[in-house]
N, C-alpha and C positions, 0 to 999 in steps of 0.2 A: 341293293341299290335303292335309294329313296327317290320318290317322285316329288316334284315341286309344283304340282298343278294348283290352281286356285282353290279347288275343292278340298285338297289335302290340307293346306295350311290354315284355311279359314273355318273349315267345318261346315261351310254352307255350299249348296249347289251353285254352279256358275250362273244359272238364270236368276237366282235371288240377288246375287251381287250386281248383275246388270240391271235388274229392276230398281235396286237402291240407287244406282248411278243415274239412271234415267229420271227417277223421281226427284233426285237432288238437282239435276239440270233444269227440269221442268219448274221446280219451285224457285230456283234462283232467277230464272228469266222473268217470271211473274212478279217476284219480289222486287227486282230491279226496276221494272216498269212502274209498279205502284209507288215505290219510294221516290222515283224521279217525279212522278206527277204530284205526289203529296208535297215534296220539297218545292217544286215550282209554283204550287198554289199557296205556299206558306202555311200549310196545315200541320202545325207542330204535333198536335195530339195524334192525328192519323199516322204521321211519320214514325212516332215513337211506338205506337201499337203495331204497325206493320213491321217495324224493325225487330221488335221483341217476340212477337207471336209467330210461331211456325205452324202453318196449316196446309202445307203442300200446295200452296197457290190458291186455295179456295177463298180466303179472306181477301187476298190481293185482287182476284178476279172480280169479286163483289165490289170492292172499292173502285176499281177502274171503270166498270160498266154501270154502276148504280150510284154509289155514294158521292163520287167526285162530280157527278152531273146534276146533283140536286140544286134547286134554287137556294140562294142564300150563301152558297159556298163561293167565296171570292175567287175570281179567275185572275191569272197572271196578267199584270199590266205591261203593255209593250212600251 
């Protein structure tokens, strides 16, 4: 009788699969926040870079906490 555990059909240990899932969720949350801010500030170049480059949330965190707060970057008008 064959087992159908995750480790059997993927060839990876279960903890590696969970690590990949957690990293994907982590990255998606930061990417969503950064894309929202870039879009609301009409920052087309940043939006494209953030959309295309996958850095596990690192570039997105830098954008949110440093680059989007620099002087000279226009803020959204109410």
